N, C-alpha and C positions, 0 to 999 in steps of 0.2 A: 504494500500500500504506500502510495506517495502522497505526501502532504505538501502543499505549496502555499506560501503567503506572499502576496504581491499587492502593494498599494499602486493602483494603475494610474492615479492622478487624472481621473475622469476619462471620458471618451472610450470606454472599454469596448464598445462595439467594433471599433476599427483597430483595436489593439489586442483582441482576444486570441488571434492565431498564435502569436509567440507563446502565450500561456498554454494554449492547447498543445503546442509542440513539446511541452514538458511532460505531458501525459499525467496530469494530476488525478488522483482519486478523490482528494479533498482539496479545494481551493478556497482560501479566504481572501477576499478582494475588497479592501477599503477604497473609498472614494470612487465607487462606480455608481452610475445612475440607475434608477429603478427600471427605466425602459431598456437600457442597454443589457440588463441581465435577462430579460425575457427570452431572447433567442436560446439561452442555455437550456430551456425546457425541451427544445427540439434538437439539441446537439448531444444527445445521450447523457445529459446531466439533469439531476434534480436540483432546483435552485430556490433560494430564499433571499429576500432583500429586507434590510432594516434601516430606518432612518426617519428624520423629520424634514428633510429636504430632498425632494424627488430627484434632484440633479446630482446629489452627492450623498451616498450612504454606504452601508456595509453589506457586501454581497457574499454569499456562500454557494459554491457549486459542489455537488456530490455526484461522482460518476457512477452510472448504473453498472452492476446490480445494487450498489449501495443506494440507500434511500433515506430521506429525512422523514422520520415517522412522527416527530413532534418538535416544534419550535416554541420555546417559552417567550413570554414578554420580556424584553430587555429591562433589567432593573437599573442599569446605568448606561451612560453614553460612552461608547456602545460596547456592551459586554453581553453576548447572547448565547444562552445554552440551547443546544439542539441534541436530540436523540437520533443516533444513526444506527441503521440496521442493514442486514443483507450481506455482510462480509464475514471474515474469519471470526470476528468477535463484535458483538454489539458494543457501542461505546457512546459516551457523551462528548460532544464537541462544543467547546466554549470559544466562540469567535470574538475577536477583540479589535476594535478601532478606538483607541483612547482619545477622548475629545475634551475640550475645555468646558467648564461650568461657570456661568456668569456670577461674579461676586465672590468667588472662592478659589484662591490659588491652591489650597490644600486638596480640595476635592477635584480639581481639574486634572486632565490627562491621566498620569499613572495613579492619581488619587481615586479616579473612577474604578480602575482595575482593583486596587486594594480594597475599596469599599465593597465591591461586588463579591470578591473572594471571602472577605471576612464575614460578611452578612449572610452567606449562603453555604455553610458547611455541608448541607445536605447534597450539594452537587458532587461531592467527593466521597469516595469509599472511606468508611471508618476503618480504623486499625482492627485487624482480626483479633478476636479473643477466644480463648478456649471456653467450652461450655462449663458453667459452674455447677457444682453439686452441693448437696446439703453439708458435706464435710468441709466445704469451703467457707462455712459461716464464720463470721468474726464479730467481735464487739469492740468498740472504742468506748472506754469508760473513764470517768473522772470524778473527783470528789469536790462538791461545791461547799462554799462556806456554810457554817452552821451544821456540819456533819450530814447534810442531806446529800444523797448520792444520786447522780444522774448518769445514765448509760444509754448509748445508742447501739443497737444491734443491726447489722446489715446482713441479712440472710438470703443469699442467692437461691433462686428456684428456677424452674423452667420458664422460658420467655412467655410473657403474656401481654395483652394490650395494656396500655397505660391506664390504670384506674386508681384514683385517689379515694380511699375510704375516709369520709369526713366524720370521724368519730371524735367524741369529746372526752373530757376528763374533769375531775373535780366535783364539787357539790352539785353542779347542774348537769352532770352526766346522765344521759337518758339510756335506759336499758334497750330501747328500740334501736339506738344508734351504736350499740356495743360492737366490738370487733367481730368480724365474721369468722375469726379463727378460734373462737371459744375461750378467750381469756376473760376471766370473771372480774379481775380487778380493774376499776375504772382508771387506774393510774398507768396502765399499759396501753399505749396508743399506736397501733400498727397502721401502716399505709401500704397498699399493694400497688407497686409500680411495675414498669416493664422489666421483668426478669429479676427484680429485687424486692425484698420486703424490708423496708426500714422500720425499726421499732424504736420509738422514743419511750424510755422507761424511767419513771421517777419513783423513788422510794423515800418516804418520810423517815425521820429518825426513829420513830416508834416501830417501824416495820423492819428496819435494817435491810439486809440484802436477801432475806428469805424469799420475798415476793419475786424478786428477779430470778433467783434460783429455781423457784417453782415454774416460772414462765418458760424457762429454756430447758427444763427437763431434769433439774436436780444437780446440775454441774456446780462445782465450787467456784465462787467468784474469785478472780476475774477471768479464769480460763474457760471460755465457752466454745472452744473450737470443736469439741466433740458433741456439740448440742444435738439432741434428738427431737428438736422442736418439730412438731408435725403440722406443717402448713397444708392448707387445701390445695388440690391441684388447680392450676390456672385453667381458664377456658381453652378448650382445644381449638386449634387453628386448622383451616382446610388443608394445609400442607405442612408437614413436619420439617421439611428442608427449606430454609430461607433462600430466596433468589440471590444469586451471586451479584455483588455490586458491580456496576458498570465502570470500566476504566474511563479515564478522562484525558482528552487532548485539549489543551488551552493554547491558542495561537493567534497571531495577528500583529497589527501595528500598535506597539505600546507607546510610541512617541516618548521613549524613556531609555536611560542608560545610567549605570552607577556613577558615571563621572559627574552627573548633575545632582547627586544626593544632597550636597550641601545647600542647594537652593530651597530645600524644604526639610524641616526637622522630622516630620512624621509623614507616613504614607508615601515614602519615596520608593525608588526602584529596588534598593536592597531589602526594604521591608516586604515588598511583593514577592521577591525571590525567596526570602526566608519563609513567608507564609505558604508559598507553593511547595517548598521542601517539606514543611510540616504536613502538607496534604499528600505527600508521596510523589510529587512531580519533580522532574529535572529538565533543564534546557538541553535539547538535542544538540544544538550547535556547540555549547560549551563542553558537554560530555564528549562529543566526537573529536573535537579539535584540542581538547585539554587546555582550554584557555579560560582564565578567570573572568568573572564579570567585570566590565570596565576596561579590559585589556584586549578587546577583540581586534583581530588583524584584518577582518573582512567586513567592510561597511555594507549596510543595507540601504542607506539613505545618503544622498548627496545634496547638501544645501545649495539651492540655486543651480542644481545640476553640476556643480563644480567638483572635479575629481579630488581636489585638495581639501575639500570640506566634507569628508565622509564620516558618518556615524553609524553605529550599530543599534537600531531601535526596533527591529522586527524579530519575533521570537516564536519558537515552537516548543512548548513544554509537554512532556510525555510522562506516563507512569514510569517510575524508577524500574519496575519489573520488566519494562520493554527495552531497557538500555541495550541488552545483548542482541535485540532484534534490529537495531539501527544498522543498515547496510551502508548508507552514505548520507552526507549532508553537503549541500552545494549552495553557494551564494553567487548570484549572477554578477557578471562583469560590467563595469561602468560603460565600456565601449559598446557593449551589445544592447544596453537597455536605456541609456541616458536620453536617447531621442524619443523614448516612449513615456518615461516617468522619471521623477527624482528618486524613486525607489527601485531596487533590483529585487528579484524574487529570492526567497529562501525555500529550498526544497529538502525534504527529509524522506528518505526511502526506508521502508520497514519491511521485514520479512516476518510476519506474524504467523505463528502456528494456528491451526484450526482449533477453535474452542471446543 
């Protein structure tokens, strides 16, 4: 699979052939018009366009048999999540053309990318974790002033829909609102969440720790790791095997580089790269060429088309697990592309195994 990012600097209809000659499976094309992208529907591509100016927006081309099965509303200008199917592996494509925001330097350009990534962790696969068992139960406990003891027990169980049991405690505790797990003392307040039973337990000085010990099955305080606490089984789900999370490709024109980090204290380029690393993504270019951020030797953008004013501001971020699948990374030459745009294309070739 080949991914190509190229800011065409408008008039894509008359410039599309050089892009097609690169044989992209995924093409992210900033600064193309809405009308110019329409022919893509008839050139063996599935196409989407996003923007608020029909003359200049963000285009995405997907070569068949790949297809765009869903395009979400862009939360930022312009960071667009799309669901792609039909290839070796289904994945989420996040297309980027970082734009300014009136009245805010921090939120403009790379700030838009940072904001979108930080505010949408659901776009990215969460870190895998092993299935918890009852023997994994643990308690964090502490002693409060006045010798009153407070303990919190987190007892993992099988995954269940997030349900918060709104049960009370104290003198106004209602029997009808008691815990569904059969605890008779109103001072034990459990809450059933997704895969976890947090239990807030309070024992007054007159009760000591005996109530807590009874709650968790007679273990001696504070070692509750062998608890035989019998929680009810959570509601059964239609499928016991959760769907595998979709890998993510995030690519486009970031209008950013580490060399400009000092221009903004927060939400800068390095902050975005760090955030993506935490989400499990790496830059294909920097991995392939072993170049650090801010020290790129191959520009993707030439200010005023001038060869001596080159900067690297276009990126393709991939799942770290895909790093061994990178076959090649190529950046277009100024001589070949400067008559078409002030950007040159970035191409990443992947050999992905069948899922």
